[in-house]
C-alpha positions in Angstrom: 60.4 23.7 71.1 57.9 24.7 68.6 58.1 27.5 65.7 58.7 30.4 67.6 56.9 32.5 64.7 54.0 31.4 66.0 51.4 33.1 69.4 50.9 30.9 72.3 47.3 30.9 71.3 48.0 29.1 68.1 50.4 26.6 68.9 48.0 26.0 72.2 45.2 25.2 69.7 47.5 22.8 67.4 48.2 21.2 70.3 44.0 20.6 70.6 44.3 22.6 74.4 40.7 24.6 74.4 39.3 26.3 77.3 39.4 24.7 80.9 42.3 22.6 79.2 45.5 22.1 81.5 48.1 24.2 80.5 51.3 24.1 82.9 52.7 27.7 83.6 56.0 28.6 85.7 57.7 32.1 86.0 61.5 32.8 87.2 62.2 35.1 89.0 63.8 37.0 86.6 60.9 37.3 84.1 61.5 34.1 82.0 58.0 32.5 81.2 57.3 29.0 80.5 54.3 27.0 79.3 53.6 23.1 78.8 51.1 20.9 77.4 50.9 17.0 77.4 52.0 15.5 76.2 55.7 16.4 75.4 55.1 20.0 74.4 56.8 22.7 76.1 58.1 26.8 75.3 59.4 30.0 76.3 57.1 32.4 76.3 56.5 36.1 77.4 53.7 37.4 80.0 51.9 39.0 76.9 52.2 35.9 75.4 50.3 34.3 78.3 47.7 37.0 78.4 46.9 36.8 75.1 46.6 32.8 75.1 44.3 33.4 78.5 41.8 35.9 76.6 41.3 33.8 73.6 41.2 30.0 74.5 41.0 30.7 78.7 42.9 27.1 79.4 43.5 26.4 83.4 47.1 27.4 84.0 48.8 24.9 86.4 50.9 26.7 88.9 52.5 25.5 91.9 51.7 28.2 93.7 50.4 32.3 93.7 53.8 32.9 93.7 53.8 32.4 89.5 50.5 34.4 89.4 52.1 37.6 91.5 55.1 37.3 89.1 52.5 37.8 86.6 51.0 40.7 88.1 54.1 42.2 87.9 54.3 42.3 84.6 50.9 43.6 84.0 49.6 40.6 83.4 46.6 38.4 84.9 44.6 35.0 84.5 41.4 34.0 84.2 41.6 31.0 86.0 44.1 28.6 86.9 44.6 25.2 88.9 47.0 26.0 92.2 49.0 23.1 93.2 49.7 24.1 96.8 46.5 25.8 97.3 44.2 22.3 96.4 47.3 20.8 98.1 45.9 22.2 101.2 42.5 21.9 100.6 43.1 18.1 99.8 46.4 16.6 102.5 44.9 19.5 105.3 47.6 22.1 106.7 49.7 25.2 106.1 52.8 23.4 104.3 52.1 23.3 100.4 55.8 23.4 98.6 56.1 21.2 95.5 58.1 18.4 97.0 55.7 17.8 99.7 52.6 18.2 97.3 54.1 16.0 94.6 55.2 13.1 97.6 51.7 13.2 98.7 49.6 12.8 95.5 52.4 10.2 94.5 51.4 8.7 98.0 55.4 8.3 99.7 56.2 9.1 102.9 55.9 13.0 103.3 58.4 12.6 106.4 61.0 11.6 103.9 60.9 14.9 101.3 64.5 15.5 100.5 65.6 18.8 101.5 68.4 20.9 100.0 71.6 21.7 102.0 73.9 23.5 99.4 76.5 23.7 102.2 77.0 20.1 102.0 80.8 19.3 101.3 81.6 18.6 97.7 77.4 19.1 97.0 78.9 21.5 94.1 81.0 18.8 92.7 78.2 16.3 91.6 76.9 17.8 88.3 73.3 18.4 88.0 70.6 16.1 87.4 68.3 17.0 84.5 65.0 14.7 85.8 63.2 16.8 88.7 62.5 13.4 89.6 64.8 11.4 91.7 64.9 7.2 91.1 63.4 7.3 94.6 60.3 8.8 92.7 60.4 12.4 95.4 61.1 15.3 93.4 64.9 16.2 93.3 65.8 18.8 96.6 68.2 20.9 94.0 65.4 21.7 91.6 62.6 22.2 94.6 65.0 24.3 96.0 65.2 26.9 93.1 67.0 25.0 90.5 63.8 25.0 88.5 65.0 28.4 86.9 68.6 27.7 86.3 67.7 27.3 82.5 65.2 27.5 79.8 64.7 23.6 79.4 64.5 23.7 82.9 61.6 25.9 83.1 59.5 23.9 80.6 60.2 20.6 82.4 59.0 22.3 85.6 55.7 23.6 84.3 55.4 19.8 82.8 55.8 18.6 86.1 53.1 21.4 87.5 51.2 20.3 84.6 51.7 16.4 86.1 50.8 17.5 89.7 48.0 19.4 88.8 46.7 16.8 86.7 46.9 14.2 89.6 45.3 16.2 91.8 42.3 16.8 89.9 41.4 12.9 89.7 42.4 12.7 93.4 39.6 15.6 94.0 37.0 13.9 90.8 36.9 10.5 92.9 33.7 9.0 92.1 31.0 9.7 94.8 28.5 11.9 95.7 31.0 14.6 97.0 33.2 14.4 93.7 31.8 17.3 91.8 31.5 19.8 94.9 35.1 18.8 95.2 36.4 20.1 92.2 34.5 23.2 91.7 36.1 24.5 95.6 39.6 23.1 94.5 39.0 25.4 91.3 37.3 28.7 93.1 40.5 27.8 95.8 43.2 28.2 93.0 41.5 30.8 91.3 41.5 32.5 95.0 44.8 32.5 94.6 44.8 34.8 91.6 42.3 37.2 93.3 45.4 37.6 96.4 48.1 38.8 93.5 45.6 40.8 92.1 44.6 42.3 96.0 48.0 42.6 96.8 49.6 44.3 93.5 46.8 46.7 93.8 45.9 47.4 97.2 43.0 49.1 98.7 42.3 52.5 98.0 43.1 55.2 101.0 43.2 59.0 101.3 46.8 59.8 103.0 45.7 63.2 104.1 42.4 62.6 105.4 44.6 59.7 107.1 46.9 61.7 108.5 44.4 63.9 110.3 42.6 60.8 111.8 45.6 59.9 113.3 46.5 63.5 114.5 42.7 63.6 116.3 44.0 60.6 117.7 47.4 59.8 118.4 48.4 63.3 118.3 50.4 65.8 115.9 53.3 63.2 113.6 56.3 63.4 115.9 59.4 65.2 114.5 61.4 63.3 116.8 62.2 61.1 119.4 61.7 63.5 122.0 58.7 64.5 121.1 57.3 60.6 120.2 58.1 60.8 124.3 56.4 63.6 125.0 53.1 62.9 123.1 53.0 59.6 124.1 53.1 61.1 128.0 50.6 63.4 127.0 48.5 60.6 126.2 48.7 58.5 128.9 48.4 61.8 131.3 44.6 62.3 130.1 44.1 58.5 131.9 46.5 59.3 135.0 44.3 62.8 135.7 41.4 60.6 136.9 44.1 58.6 139.3 42.9 58.8 143.1 45.7 61.1 145.0 47.6 61.4 142.2 48.5 57.7 141.8 51.0 57.1 138.8 51.3 53.5 136.6 53.1 52.4 133.4 49.3 51.5 131.3 50.9 49.2 129.1 51.7 46.8 132.4 48.9 45.0 133.0 49.6 44.3 136.6 50.7 48.4 136.8 47.0 48.8 135.8 45.2 46.3 137.9 46.8 48.8 141.0 45.8 51.6 139.4 42.3 50.8 139.8 42.3 48.9 142.3 43.8 52.9 143.9 39.9 53.7 142.2 37.9 50.7 144.3 37.9 48.1 141.0 39.5 45.2 141.9 39.0 43.0 138.8 41.0 39.5 137.9 42.3 40.9 134.7 41.9 44.0 132.9 40.5 42.7 129.6 38.1 45.3 127.7 34.6 43.0 128.7 35.3 43.1 132.2 36.8 46.9 132.5 33.1 47.9 130.6 31.1 46.5 133.2 33.0 48.7 135.2 32.2 52.5 133.1 29.9 53.9 135.6 32.0 53.3 138.7 34.7 55.6 138.0 35.8 58.0 135.9 39.4 56.1 136.0 37.7 53.4 133.9 36.3 55.1 130.6 39.5 56.9 130.2 41.8 54.2 130.0 38.9 52.4 127.7 39.5 55.1 125.5 43.5 55.3 126.1 43.4 51.5 125.0 41.9 52.6 121.4 44.8 54.9 121.2 47.3 52.5 122.0 46.6 50.5 119.9 46.6 52.5 116.5 49.6 54.0 117.9 51.7 51.1 117.9 50.1 48.8 115.4 48.6 51.6 112.9 50.5 54.9 113.4 52.6 56.6 111.1 54.7 53.9 110.6 52.5 52.2 109.3 50.8 54.4 106.9 54.7 55.6 105.8 55.3 51.8 105.1 52.1 50.4 103.9 50.4 53.0 102.4 52.1 54.0 98.4 52.7 57.5 97.1 49.6 56.4 95.2 47.3 56.5 97.7 46.8 52.3 97.6 47.1 50.3 101.2 49.3 46.4 100.3 49.4 43.7 102.4 50.4 40.4 101.0 47.5 37.9 100.9 46.8 34.3 101.1 43.9 32.7 99.9 43.7 29.6 103.1 44.9 30.7 106.8 44.9 27.0 107.0 42.4 24.8 109.1 39.6 26.9 108.3 40.8 28.2 105.0 40.0 31.9 105.5 41.6 34.5 103.1 44.4 36.4 105.1 45.9 40.2 104.7 48.8 41.6 106.3 49.3 45.2 106.3 46.8 45.5 109.0 44.1 44.9 106.6 42.2 42.4 108.1 42.1 44.2 111.5 41.8 48.3 110.5 40.4 49.8 113.8 36.7 51.3 112.8 37.9 55.1 112.7 40.3 54.2 110.1 37.9 53.3 107.7 37.1 56.8 107.1 40.3 57.5 105.2 39.5 54.3 102.7 37.7 56.3 100.2 36.8 55.9 96.4 39.5 57.4 93.9 37.8 60.3 92.0 35.2 58.8 89.8 34.7 56.1 91.4 32.7 54.2 94.3 32.6 51.1 96.8 30.1 48.7 96.7 30.3 46.7 99.3 28.6 43.7 99.9 28.3 41.8 103.9 26.6 37.8 103.5 24.1 37.9 106.3 24.1 35.2 108.9 26.5 33.1 107.0 27.6 30.5 109.2 24.2 29.6 110.4 22.4 29.1 106.4 26.0 27.2 105.7 24.8 24.8 108.4 21.3 24.7 107.1 22.8 23.9 103.5 25.4 21.6 103.9 24.0 19.7 106.8 20.5 19.8 104.6 18.4 20.0 107.9 14.7 21.2 105.9 13.4 22.8 109.1 16.6 24.9 109.6 16.3 25.2 105.9 12.9 26.5 105.5 14.1 29.2 108.1 16.6 30.7 105.2 13.8 32.1 104.0 13.2 34.9 106.7 15.4 37.8 105.9 16.4 37.4 109.5 16.5 33.9 109.9 16.6 34.2 113.8 13.0 34.8 114.4 12.2 31.4 112.8 14.3 29.7 114.9 12.5 31.6 117.9 9.5 31.4 116.9 10.2 27.3 116.4 12.2 27.1 119.9 9.4 29.6 121.3 11.8 31.9 122.9 12.5 35.4 121.5 15.1 36.3 119.2 18.0 37.0 121.2 17.5 33.3 122.8 17.3 32.0 119.3 21.1 33.7 118.3 22.7 32.5 121.5 21.3 28.9 121.4 22.2 29.1 117.6 25.4 30.0 118.2 26.4 27.8 121.3 25.0 24.7 119.1 28.3 25.5 116.5 30.7 26.2 119.0 29.7 23.5 121.4 29.0 25.7 124.3 27.0 22.9 126.9 27.0 24.9 130.2 25.2 28.2 131.1 22.5 30.3 129.2 23.6 29.0 125.8 24.1 25.6 127.3 20.7 25.7 128.0 19.1 27.2 125.0 21.0 25.0 122.6 19.2 21.9 123.9 16.2 23.2 122.3 17.9 23.1 119.3 18.1 19.1 118.8 14.7 18.9 119.2 14.0 21.4 116.7 16.7 21.4 114.4 17.9 17.0 114.8 19.5 16.9 111.4 21.7 20.4 111.8 22.7 19.4 115.3 23.0 15.6 114.4 25.7 17.1 111.9 27.5 19.2 114.4 27.3 16.6 117.0 29.2 14.0 114.8 31.6 16.7 113.6 32.6 16.3 117.7 32.6 13.2 118.3 35.1 12.4 115.5 37.1 15.1 116.6 37.5 14.0 119.8 38.4 10.6 118.8 41.1 12.1 117.3 39.6 11.2 113.4 40.3 14.4 110.5 37.2 16.0 109.6 36.8 17.3 105.9 34.5 20.4 105.3 31.5 20.0 102.7 33.9 21.5 100.0 36.5 18.7 100.4 38.7 20.7 102.6 41.0 18.1 105.5 41.0 19.7 109.0 43.4 17.4 110.5 42.9 16.2 114.1 45.1 14.5 116.7 44.6 12.1 119.8 47.0 12.9 122.6 46.4 8.9 123.9 45.0 7.7 126.4 46.3 10.4 129.3 45.3 13.0 127.4 43.1 15.7 129.7 39.8 15.3 129.6 39.3 19.1 128.7 41.7 19.0 125.8 39.7 16.4 124.5 36.4 18.1 124.8 38.1 21.6 123.3 39.2 19.8 120.5 35.2 18.5 119.8 34.3 22.2 120.3 37.2 22.7 117.4 35.9 19.8 114.6 32.4 21.1 115.1 33.1 24.3 114.1 36.1 24.1 111.6 33.4 22.2 109.6 31.1 25.0 109.7 33.5 28.0 109.5 35.4 26.0 106.4 32.3 25.7 104.5 31.6 29.1 105.4 35.2 30.5 103.9 34.8 28.3 100.6 31.4 29.7 99.7 32.9 32.7 100.4 36.0 32.3 98.0 33.2 31.3 95.4 31.6 34.3 95.7 34.2 36.8 95.8 35.9 35.0 92.2 32.7 34.9 90.8 32.3 38.5 91.4 35.9 38.4 90.1 35.3 37.1 86.9 31.5 38.9 85.9 32.8 42.4 87.4 35.6 42.4 85.0 33.1 44.0 81.8 32.4 46.6 84.4 36.1 47.2 85.0 35.2 46.2 88.9 37.6 45.0 90.8 37.8 43.1 93.9 39.6 45.7 96.5 39.1 43.8 100.1 37.9 40.5 101.4 37.4 40.9 105.1 36.0 38.0 106.5 32.4 38.0 105.1 32.5 41.0 103.4 33.4 42.8 100.0 34.2 46.0 98.9 34.7 45.9 95.1 35.7 49.4 93.5 33.9 50.2 90.4 33.4 53.8 88.4 30.7 55.6 89.3 28.4 55.3 86.3 28.7 51.4 86.7 27.3 51.6 90.4 24.0 50.1 89.9 24.8 47.6 87.5 27.5 46.5 89.9 25.6 46.3 93.3 23.3 44.0 91.0 25.8 41.7 89.8 27.1 41.3 93.2 23.6 39.8 94.3 23.4 37.7 91.4 27.1 36.5 91.5 25.8 35.3 94.8 22.5 33.9 93.3 24.6 31.7 91.0 27.2 30.7 93.4 24.8 29.0 95.6 23.6 27.6 92.7 26.8 25.9 92.1 27.7 25.2 95.5 25.1 24.0 97.7 22.5 23.4 95.1 19.1 23.2 96.9 16.9 25.7 98.9 19.1 27.4 101.0 18.5 31.1 100.7 21.5 33.4 100.7 21.9 37.0 101.6 24.1 39.9 101.1 23.4 43.6 102.6 24.8 45.9 99.6 25.7 49.5 100.0 27.1 51.7 97.3 29.6 54.3 99.3 32.5 56.4 98.8 33.8 56.1 101.7 33.8 52.6 103.6 33.4 54.1 106.8 29.7 55.0 105.4 28.7 51.4 104.6 25.0 51.0 105.8 22.7 48.3 104.6 20.3 50.0 102.4 19.7 46.8 100.8 19.5 42.7 100.4 20.4 40.9 98.1 19.0 37.7 97.3 15.1 37.6 97.3 13.6 33.8 97.3 13.2 34.2 93.5 16.3 35.1 92.5 18.4 32.9 95.4 16.6 29.7 95.4 18.6 27.3 93.1 
């Protein structure tokens, strides 16, 4: 086990561990921590020792999943870098499932449909002696270990850390297999892993919310906080009445029933096949019932999803909105969050206010998907267009159309629209940007044929064919999905690499990322460091671009410094040619 009088950093040095070397790390539900290094050394340590060794040596901690970082955050310890086995498994093998048994079988080349599962209810299961080797004679991880048995003793904790280290090492070799994309895959695997550390911190820190302001906003939109069930029903009825008072002849309806709403609209002379908002907006001037209904829907959504119950359950007494975060939603690879963090109505952003003495630096990647398309396809003409602050202007000149048409053409190309105005505009793209369009068409064709795809950073996007009898519409839809997945996935990879770079560089300014929303970062920073943090966020984008996609593609971020998230308006663009061209 080693000399317990030595601190962890000393032990790691004696084992030959240097900056960036893999070190196995597991944290039991009860808080016990184990680390392991090659070939046989391993120790039971404390979370504080891990944090100290991270500061002094900064190894790359090999963990099974983001759960390790979350448990360390609970003990006040945070890691600089990691190799997250689950995150890298999703990158290399696709899909969402990434438990240790599946990840181990995948890197060992074992049949994934034969991964053992543990059934503690099996008759006489408790009578067999526990195995102290986590790997069974068939090469799979034993189900009893993967089901939590790894945490039953200190010796098991150390063995489990060693297995995590072994798994990470084999994944690293797979990601770094010789080839032109090996460096990109390794860089992506590392940033995806560090994104899981960021997710643990986002969940622990939360998003600053002013409870008093949030309460006032809810009262304005959905009425006062109900005192009882009867009071809640009365407030709801009053909200409905704001719509029903416009109904002809005193007609009534359950506004939560689409069928009854359609009947109500017909009584006002408006016949629609459905009640989607975009369709109803076309009739806003036809009858006052329509705009009232649209406003009611906004309030109803807030009442049912972001009302007082949401405020009470998701915002802590410290004024922080907390939800669960994950670094990848599956195929597209985007970060996701619960508790409404990714779908908060714009009006409620007025309650997201920086704490006293702090401000937000808000940064939003501009026109990210077409710029990513230029970068990953290597289309020189489209890359040249990225030099412009507004990429659609040079595209419009090249196509001989106005800017709105150029934007439609670009979006149609990336989403596979082949009919209507968008389809007509997209056909011009093939002549102007043949390399970029060929990149998309190839992904479309392979997806239609049921072949798996990989993003620029190496994420596997699984496809499956329904065989000869598959409906044509499904084949076409799969093609559209594939052509967009390779762009959305690559954009997500770039965004996360940018986010973790801001996380690392911003530590010196006490600047913390508090929200990752699609292509937007919100950084909470002391007011005195606001200008430096804004510059840093732009510099991090330039650094990320150079590392992720070497070449002349220009990426931009609109950067604003505000106290309230709702006040964020673009006042500066980071990413002038001199500091973003790699």
